[in-house]
C-alpha positions in Angstrom: -35.8 -15.5 22.6 -37.3 -16.0 19.1 -39.8 -13.0 19.6 -37.0 -10.8 21.2 -35.3 -10.9 17.6 -38.4 -9.5 15.9 -36.9 -5.9 16.1 -38.6 -4.9 12.6 -42.2 -5.2 13.8 -44.1 -2.3 12.3 -41.3 -1.2 10.0 -41.6 -1.5 6.3 -39.4 -4.0 4.4 -37.8 -1.2 2.3 -36.9 0.6 5.5 -34.8 -2.5 6.7 -33.6 -3.6 3.4 -33.7 -0.9 0.9 -33.9 -2.1 -2.7 -31.1 0.0 -3.9 -29.0 -1.6 -1.3 -29.2 -5.2 -2.8 -26.3 -6.3 -4.9 -27.2 -9.9 -5.5 -30.2 -12.3 -4.9 -29.3 -16.1 -4.9 -32.4 -18.2 -5.4 -32.0 -21.4 -3.5 -35.3 -22.8 -3.7 -38.3 -22.1 -6.1 -41.3 -24.3 -6.3 -42.9 -22.5 -9.0 -43.3 -23.3 -12.9 -41.5 -19.9 -13.7 -37.9 -19.7 -14.9 -35.1 -18.7 -12.3 -34.9 -15.2 -13.6 -38.7 -14.6 -13.3 -38.5 -16.0 -9.8 -35.6 -13.7 -8.9 -37.4 -10.6 -10.2 -40.4 -11.6 -8.3 -38.2 -11.8 -5.0 -36.8 -8.5 -5.9 -40.3 -6.9 -6.4 -41.4 -8.5 -3.1 -38.3 -7.0 -1.3 -39.3 -3.4 -2.6 -42.9 -3.6 -1.3 -44.2 -1.2 1.3 -45.7 -3.8 3.6 -44.9 -4.0 7.2 -43.6 -6.5 9.5 -46.1 -8.2 11.7 -46.6 -11.4 13.7 -47.4 -14.3 11.3 -50.5 -16.4 11.2 -50.5 -19.7 13.0 -50.2 -21.5 9.5 -46.6 -20.5 9.1 -44.7 -23.7 7.8 -41.0 -23.3 7.1 -40.7 -27.0 5.9 -42.8 -26.3 2.7 -41.4 -23.1 1.2 -42.2 -21.8 -2.1 -39.2 -19.6 -2.3 -35.8 -19.5 -0.4 -33.1 -16.9 -1.2 -30.1 -15.4 0.1 -29.9 -11.6 -0.5 -26.5 -9.8 -0.3 -26.2 -5.9 0.1 -23.5 -3.8 -1.4 -22.1 -3.2 2.1 -21.8 -7.1 2.7 -24.8 -7.7 4.9 -26.5 -11.0 4.2 -30.4 -11.9 4.6 -32.3 -14.9 4.2 -35.7 -14.7 2.6 -38.1 -17.6 3.1 -41.6 -17.4 1.4 -44.5 -19.9 2.3 -47.8 -19.2 0.7 -49.0 -15.6 1.7 -46.2 -15.2 4.3 -42.6 -14.3 4.0 -39.7 -14.1 6.5 -36.8 -12.1 6.2 -33.9 -13.2 8.4 -30.5 -11.4 9.2 -27.9 -12.6 11.8 -29.4 -10.2 14.5 -33.2 -9.9 13.7 -36.1 -11.4 11.7 -39.6 -10.4 10.7 -42.6 -11.9 9.0 -44.7 -9.7 6.4 -47.4 -10.7 3.9 -46.2 -11.8 0.6 -49.4 -12.0 -1.1 
């Protein structure tokens, strides 16, 4: 069932969540030494990247997140972004995908 929701495999992040559609980024967890505004800017930059969704390496560990954020779009869609080391996961109610964050 989990793999069935990987509808974004091979697509770029900006084709699933265009940067211009983001209205708000709510930073929930940030395990960095940066300020919240810098972390939020880094998350926005990550979401604007051209990397493609792929299957994650076996080392994905959602219990040790570096960043966790909720992303709201102008049309009311809501996504969750979770980042662990060099991997990130974007999650919506009907799909999810992994991509390299670093």
